[in-house]
N, C-alpha and C positions, 0 to 999 in steps of 0.2 A: 933567707926564706921569704917567699912572696907574702904580701899582705892580702888577706881575703876580705875585700870590702863588700861583704854581703849586704844586700838591701833589706832593711827592716820592714816586714809586713806583718799582717795579722797571723797569730798562732805560730810565730817563729818559723815562717815559711820563706825560703829563698828560691830563686829561679836557677836552673842549671841545664846544661846540655849533657846528655848521657850518651856515651859511646860504648857499644858492645865490642870488646876487644876481640871476640871470636870471629866476627864477620864485618866489623867496621861500620855497622849501621849506627845512625845517630838520630836522637829525638829529644824534644824538650820535656822537662819534667819539673815538678815542684819538690823541694827538699824540705823535710820536716825533722825536727828534733836533732839538729846537726851538732855533733860533738867531735872531739878528736879521735873517738873510737868508731864512729859510724853514723848512720842516719837512716831515715825512711825516704824513699822517692815515690812520687805519685804520678801516674800516667796511665792512659789506656793501653800503652804498648809494653808495659813491664813484663807481661807474660811471654814476650818474644826474647827476653834476655837469657843468655846461656849461664855463664858463671862469673867471669871477671869483667869489670866495667871501668871506665874512666869518667869522672865527673868534672865538668868545667863549671865551677860555681860562678855566678854573676860577679863581675869585677875582678876575676882571677885570670892570669895569663898562662896558667898551666892546668894540668889535669890531676885530680886526686884519684889514686888507684883504689879500687874496692872489690869486694867479693859478695855476690848475692847469697844470702844465707837463709832467707825466708820470703814467702810470697803471701800477700793478702788480696783483698778486693781492690784491684788497680793499684796495689802498693807492693813495694819490694823493700826488704831490709838489707842494707848495705853495711858490711863491716870493713873498716879501714885497717884492721889488725892483720898481720901476715898469717896466712893459713899454714898450719903445720902438716907436712906430708909424712907418710909412714916411712920409717927408716929404710933406706935403700930403694925406695920407690922412685922410678923414673917414668914420668908420664909423657907420652908422645903427643905432641900437639896435633889436633885435628884440623885439617885444611877443609874449609867449607866453600863450595862453589858460590860465587856472588857475581853480580854484574853492576859495578859502580863506576860511573864516569868520574874521572879525576883529572886534575891539572898537575903535571910534574915539571918542576923547574930545577935547574942546576944551582948548587950552592956557590960554585966558583965561576959560573958563566951565566949570561943572561938568557940562555936557550930555554924555552918553555914549550911544552907540547901537551896535547890532550891524549889521554890514555884511558884504558878500561881495566879495572881490577877484576880479575876473573876467578881468583880464589884467595882466601885469606885465613890467617890464623892469628894467635895472640902476638906473635913476634915477627911475622912477615906476610908477604903477599906476592902474587904474580900479576904482572901488568902486561897488557898487549897494546900494540900501536905500531905506527910506521916510524922508521928512522930512529929506533931506540938506541942505536949505536952512537948517535950524536950526543946522547946524555952523558954527563960526567958520572963518576962513581958515586959522589956525594950529591944527593938530591933532597928536595922537599916535596912532599905529597899533600895536596889539599883534597879533602873529601867533602861532599855536600852536607850542609848543615853544621859543620864544625869550622868556625872561623879561626882556625889555629893550625898552621902548617905542621906536618909531622916530618921530622928529620929521618932520612933513610939512606941506606947504602945498597947499591946494586951489587949483588954477589955472583950472578951469572947472567949471561945473555944468550939468546938464540934468535933465529930469524922471526921477527915480529913479536917476541916476548922477552921478558926479563924477570928474574927473581930478585926480590927486594927484602932486606932486613929492616924492620921498623925500630925507631928509637922514640917511643912515645914520650911526650914532654910531661913527665910526672913530677908532682911536688909532694912534700911531706903532708901528712894528714893535717887538716885545718884545725887551728886553735880557735876557741870561741872568741868572736869579735866583741867589741864594746856594745854593739847593737844587741847581740845575743844575750850578753850579761844583763843589759838593761831590761830586756824582755823578761828574763828570769826573775829579776828583782820586782818588776811590776806584777808578775803573777803571784809572787810570794806576798806582796802587799795586799793584793786582791783577796787572797785566801785568808790572810790575817784579818782583813776588814769584814769578811763574811762570817767569821767565827762568832758565835753568840757571846756577848759580854756578860760576865758574872753580875748578878743583881746585887746591888748595894744593900747590905743588911742594916736594918733600922732597929735599934733596941728601944726599950721603954724609956731610956734616958735621952733619946733624941740624937744618938750618934751611931 
């Protein structure tokens, strides 16, 4: 399991990159109240999020998968707990039209090329470009804003386009780091110090 070396800042806030798994858009956000069950993210772009996201916490080399369960003023509540679907329900993934410039490189060959992602869903996308037949089946895709290549497999090819199945680099939900525990202890100490102390009772006998 990867170690989440979150940077300690004021109010238990850490930096993260947020990837919308529905359309592969990526933006920076602040993460608040991070636990192994979820967190809040703060950004002016949270209202653009669909449902499922990946969070790359600062200092982490993988994504944490989450589901948007609530929105606030420039805030969104993210749950790391698996969402239960109704019995027998099969949800078809929606493919959304996008236009994302990307770099695709082969895992087993040094061949690299520029492509354009023209539609995307949570588990795959379609790319367009020249000489796609030169790419091996196993590739890595780099998207703008996310300094983390995504492993992928080309599942079909046509002239000038190809279908790709994505293997997002997910990690387990993060455990509280020593920094987070220290912040929690500091807060508890501050609350304790702010409590009014009971006055010492003085009796007629001086005690």
